[in-house]
VOTIDO-365787 format. One record per residue (C-alpha): residue number from 1; residue in three letters; y, z, x. Coordinates in steps of 0.25 Angstrom, whole numbers. Example, Ala and Ser with C-alpha at 12.3 -4.5 7.8 and 13.67 -1.06 7.14 Angstrom:
2
<site><num>1</num><residu>ala</residu><north>-18</north><up>31</up><east>49</east></site>
<site><num>2</num><residu>ser</residu><north>-4</north><up>29</up><east>55</east></site>
END
This chain:
137
<site><num>1</num><residu>met</residu><north>20</north><up>68</up><east>61</east></site>
<site><num>2</num><residu>asp</residu><north>26</north><up>55</up><east>66</east></site>
<site><num>3</num><residu>arg</residu><north>31</north><up>41</up><east>59</east></site>
<site><num>4</num><residu>leu</residu><north>20</north><up>32</up><east>66</east></site>
<site><num>5</num><residu>ser</residu><north>8</north><up>42</up><east>63</east></site>
<site><num>6</num><residu>glu</residu><north>12</north><up>47</up><east>50</east></site>
<site><num>7</num><residu>thr</residu><north>13</north><up>32</up><east>48</east></site>
<site><num>8</num><residu>leu</residu><north>1</north><up>29</up><east>52</east></site>
<site><num>9</num><residu>arg</residu><north>-4</north><up>40</up><east>42</east></site>
<site><num>10</num><residu>trp</residu><north>2</north><up>32</up><east>30</east></site>
<site><num>11</num><residu>met</residu><north>-5</north><up>18</up><east>35</east></site>
<site><num>12</num><residu>leu</residu><north>-18</north><up>23</up><east>36</east></site>
<site><num>13</num><residu>ile</residu><north>-18</north><up>30</up><east>23</east></site>
<site><num>14</num><residu>ala</residu><north>-14</north><up>17</up><east>18</east></site>
<site><num>15</num><residu>glu</residu><north>-26</north><up>9</up><east>26</east></site>
<site><num>16</num><residu>arg</residu><north>-36</north><up>20</up><east>21</east></site>
<site><num>17</num><residu>asp</residu><north>-30</north><up>15</up><east>6</east></site>
<site><num>18</num><residu>phe</residu><north>-30</north><up>1</up><east>8</east></site>
<site><num>19</num><residu>his</residu><north>-47</north><up>2</up><east>13</east></site>
<site><num>20</num><residu>leu</residu><north>-50</north><up>10</up><east>2</east></site>
<site><num>21</num><residu>ala</residu><north>-44</north><up>-1</up><east>-7</east></site>
<site><num>22</num><residu>leu</residu><north>-51</north><up>-12</up><east>0</east></site>
<site><num>23</num><residu>asp</residu><north>-65</north><up>-5</up><east>2</east></site>
<site><num>24</num><residu>asn</residu><north>-64</north><up>-3</up><east>-14</east></site>
<site><num>25</num><residu>gln</residu><north>-57</north><up>-14</up><east>-21</east></site>
<site><num>26</num><residu>asp</residu><north>-71</north><up>-21</up><east>-26</east></site>
<site><num>27</num><residu>arg</residu><north>-78</north><up>-5</up><east>-31</east></site>
<site><num>28</num><residu>tyr</residu><north>-64</north><up>1</up><east>-34</east></site>
<site><num>29</num><residu>pro</residu><north>-55</north><up>-8</up><east>-38</east></site>
<site><num>30</num><residu>glu</residu><north>-44</north><up>3</up><east>-44</east></site>
<site><num>31</num><residu>glu</residu><north>-46</north><up>10</up><east>-33</east></site>
<site><num>32</num><residu>ala</residu><north>-42</north><up>0</up><east>-23</east></site>
<site><num>33</num><residu>val</residu><north>-30</north><up>-6</up><east>-29</east></site>
<site><num>34</num><residu>tyr</residu><north>-25</north><up>10</up><east>-29</east></site>
<site><num>35</num><residu>his</residu><north>-29</north><up>9</up><east>-15</east></site>
<site><num>36</num><residu>phe</residu><north>-22</north><up>-3</up><east>-11</east></site>
<site><num>37</num><residu>gln</residu><north>-11</north><up>1</up><east>-18</east></site>
<site><num>38</num><residu>gln</residu><north>-11</north><up>15</up><east>-8</east></site>
<site><num>39</num><residu>ser</residu><north>-12</north><up>8</up><east>4</east></site>
<site><num>40</num><residu>ala</residu><north>1</north><up>-2</up><east>1</east></site>
<site><num>41</num><residu>glu</residu><north>7</north><up>12</up><east>-2</east></site>
<site><num>42</num><residu>lys</residu><north>5</north><up>18</up><east>8</east></site>
<site><num>43</num><residu>tyr</residu><north>7</north><up>6</up><east>20</east></site>
<site><num>44</num><residu>leu</residu><north>19</north><up>4</up><east>14</east></site>
<site><num>45</num><residu>lys</residu><north>24</north><up>19</up><east>15</east></site>
<site><num>46</num><residu>ala</residu><north>20</north><up>18</up><east>29</east></site>
<site><num>47</num><residu>phe</residu><north>28</north><up>9</up><east>32</east></site>
<site><num>48</num><residu>leu</residu><north>39</north><up>16</up><east>25</east></site>
<site><num>49</num><residu>phe</residu><north>36</north><up>30</up><east>32</east></site>
<site><num>50</num><residu>phe</residu><north>34</north><up>22</up><east>44</east></site>
<site><num>51</num><residu>his</residu><north>50</north><up>16</up><east>44</east></site>
<site><num>52</num><residu>glu</residu><north>54</north><up>31</up><east>40</east></site>
<site><num>53</num><residu>lys</residu><north>55</north><up>27</up><east>26</east></site>
<site><num>54</num><residu>pro</residu><north>54</north><up>38</up><east>15</east></site>
<site><num>55</num><residu>leu</residu><north>41</north><up>37</up><east>7</east></site>
<site><num>56</num><residu>lys</residu><north>43</north><up>40</up><east>-6</east></site>
<site><num>57</num><residu>arg</residu><north>30</north><up>44</up><east>-17</east></site>
<site><num>58</num><residu>thr</residu><north>29</north><up>30</up><east>-24</east></site>
<site><num>59</num><residu>his</residu><north>18</north><up>22</up><east>-26</east></site>
<site><num>60</num><residu>asp</residu><north>30</north><up>10</up><east>-28</east></site>
<site><num>61</num><residu>met</residu><north>25</north><up>-2</up><east>-20</east></site>
<site><num>62</num><residu>ala</residu><north>39</north><up>-9</up><east>-22</east></site>
<site><num>63</num><residu>ala</residu><north>46</north><up>1</up><east>-19</east></site>
<site><num>64</num><residu>leu</residu><north>36</north><up>4</up><east>-6</east></site>
<site><num>65</num><residu>val</residu><north>37</north><up>-11</up><east>-3</east></site>
<site><num>66</num><residu>leu</residu><north>53</north><up>-12</up><east>-5</east></site>
<site><num>67</num><residu>ala</residu><north>54</north><up>0</up><east>5</east></site>
<site><num>68</num><residu>cys</residu><north>46</north><up>-6</up><east>16</east></site>
<site><num>69</num><residu>val</residu><north>55</north><up>-19</up><east>13</east></site>
<site><num>70</num><residu>ala</residu><north>68</north><up>-11</up><east>17</east></site>
<site><num>71</num><residu>glu</residu><north>61</north><up>-9</up><east>29</east></site>
<site><num>72</num><residu>asp</residu><north>55</north><up>-23</up><east>32</east></site>
<site><num>73</num><residu>val</residu><north>56</north><up>-36</up><east>23</east></site>
<site><num>74</num><residu>glu</residu><north>43</north><up>-40</up><east>26</east></site>
<site><num>75</num><residu>phe</residu><north>38</north><up>-28</up><east>17</east></site>
<site><num>76</num><residu>leu</residu><north>44</north><up>-40</up><east>4</east></site>
<site><num>77</num><residu>arg</residu><north>30</north><up>-48</up><east>6</east></site>
<site><num>78</num><residu>leu</residu><north>22</north><up>-38</up><east>-2</east></site>
<site><num>79</num><residu>gln</residu><north>29</north><up>-43</up><east>-12</east></site>
<site><num>80</num><residu>lys</residu><north>26</north><up>-56</up><east>-11</east></site>
<site><num>81</num><residu>asp</residu><north>10</north><up>-56</up><east>-17</east></site>
<site><num>82</num><residu>val</residu><north>10</north><up>-42</up><east>-25</east></site>
<site><num>83</num><residu>asp</residu><north>20</north><up>-34</up><east>-32</east></site>
<site><num>84</num><residu>pro</residu><north>20</north><up>-21</up><east>-26</east></site>
<site><num>85</num><residu>gly</residu><north>25</north><up>-16</up><east>-40</east></site>
<site><num>86</num><residu>asp</residu><north>12</north><up>-18</up><east>-45</east></site>
<site><num>87</num><residu>met</residu><north>4</north><up>-11</up><east>-33</east></site>
<site><num>88</num><residu>thr</residu><north>13</north><up>1</up><east>-37</east></site>
<site><num>89</num><residu>leu</residu><north>3</north><up>1</up><east>-50</east></site>
<site><num>90</num><residu>phe</residu><north>-9</north><up>2</up><east>-42</east></site>
<site><num>91</num><residu>ala</residu><north>-7</north><up>17</up><east>-37</east></site>
<site><num>92</num><residu>thr</residu><north>-9</north><up>21</up><east>-51</east></site>
<site><num>93</num><residu>arg</residu><north>-15</north><up>10</up><east>-59</east></site>
<site><num>94</num><residu>tyr</residu><north>-30</north><up>11</up><east>-59</east></site>
<site><num>95</num><residu>arg</residu><north>-30</north><up>25</up><east>-55</east></site>
<site><num>96</num><residu>tyr</residu><north>-27</north><up>30</up><east>-68</east></site>
<site><num>97</num><residu>pro</residu><north>-31</north><up>24</up><east>-82</east></site>
<site><num>98</num><residu>asn</residu><north>-20</north><up>16</up><east>-87</east></site>
<site><num>99</num><residu>glu</residu><north>-12</north><up>15</up><east>-100</east></site>
<site><num>100</num><residu>asp</residu><north>-17</north><up>2</up><east>-100</east></site>
<site><num>101</num><residu>gly</residu><north>-29</north><up>3</up><east>-100</east></site>
<site><num>102</num><residu>ile</residu><north>-31</north><up>-7</up><east>-86</east></site>
<site><num>103</num><residu>asp</residu><north>-39</north><up>3</up><east>-76</east></site>
<site><num>104</num><residu>ser</residu><north>-45</north><up>-6</up><east>-68</east></site>
<site><num>105</num><residu>val</residu><north>-38</north><up>-14</up><east>-57</east></site>
<site><num>106</num><residu>ser</residu><north>-37</north><up>-32</up><east>-60</east></site>
<site><num>107</num><residu>ala</residu><north>-42</north><up>-40</up><east>-49</east></site>
<site><num>108</num><residu>glu</residu><north>-28</north><up>-45</up><east>-46</east></site>
<site><num>109</num><residu>asp</residu><north>-24</north><up>-30</up><east>-44</east></site>
<site><num>110</num><residu>arg</residu><north>-33</north><up>-27</up><east>-34</east></site>
<site><num>111</num><residu>glu</residu><north>-30</north><up>-40</up><east>-27</east></site>
<site><num>112</num><residu>asn</residu><north>-15</north><up>-37</up><east>-27</east></site>
<site><num>113</num><residu>ala</residu><north>-15</north><up>-23</up><east>-23</east></site>
<site><num>114</num><residu>ser</residu><north>-25</north><up>-28</up><east>-12</east></site>
<site><num>115</num><residu>leu</residu><north>-16</north><up>-38</up><east>-8</east></site>
<site><num>116</num><residu>phe</residu><north>-3</north><up>-30</up><east>-9</east></site>
<site><num>117</num><residu>ala</residu><north>-12</north><up>-17</up><east>0</east></site>
<site><num>118</num><residu>ala</residu><north>-15</north><up>-28</up><east>12</east></site>
<site><num>119</num><residu>gln</residu><north>-2</north><up>-34</up><east>12</east></site>
<site><num>120</num><residu>val</residu><north>6</north><up>-20</up><east>13</east></site>
<site><num>121</num><residu>arg</residu><north>-6</north><up>-17</up><east>24</east></site>
<site><num>122</num><residu>ser</residu><north>-3</north><up>-28</up><east>32</east></site>
<site><num>123</num><residu>leu</residu><north>12</north><up>-27</up><east>32</east></site>
<site><num>124</num><residu>val</residu><north>14</north><up>-13</up><east>35</east></site>
<site><num>125</num><residu>arg</residu><north>3</north><up>-13</up><east>48</east></site>
<site><num>126</num><residu>ala</residu><north>9</north><up>-24</up><east>52</east></site>
<site><num>127</num><residu>lys</residu><north>23</north><up>-16</up><east>52</east></site>
<site><num>128</num><residu>leu</residu><north>19</north><up>-3</up><east>55</east></site>
<site><num>129</num><residu>ala</residu><north>9</north><up>-9</up><east>68</east></site>
<site><num>130</num><residu>val</residu><north>17</north><up>2</up><east>76</east></site>
<site><num>131</num><residu>val</residu><north>10</north><up>12</up><east>69</east></site>
<site><num>132</num><residu>leu</residu><north>-3</north><up>7</up><east>70</east></site>
<site><num>133</num><residu>val</residu><north>-5</north><up>2</up><east>84</east></site>
<site><num>134</num><residu>thr</residu><north>2</north><up>15</up><east>90</east></site>
<site><num>135</num><residu>his</residu><north>-7</north><up>23</up><east>83</east></site>
<site><num>136</num><residu>thr</residu><north>-20</north><up>17</up><east>83</east></site>
<site><num>137</num><residu>pro</residu><north>-30</north><up>22</up><east>90</east></site>
END
């Protein structure tokens, strides 16, 4: 599969996660936070894949953002409102019983996850508009 088509696949899966989170954030906030994190992760990986950077199996959002910054300094703005490191926790935090006994998401975590995912989505889609334009029916 060519680079543009594969990048689009990453973006479509990221978009699916984003909408799953949006559609379920009131009824299933813990699942929404997970899907917001997954959406942001996949959008960042789509950007890296498009730029032919090696993809690692990681949920480390801070590392992914820094890898994107190496390609485009505009990704630094993703560190402004929400700590990407906090987003890393959402990949597993509410998916399993926690040692600290906190199994439900806070309103602040839900807002931060939503904000970060939306910011990543917007930035990556703007940067990869060529993928969307050339592969959209």
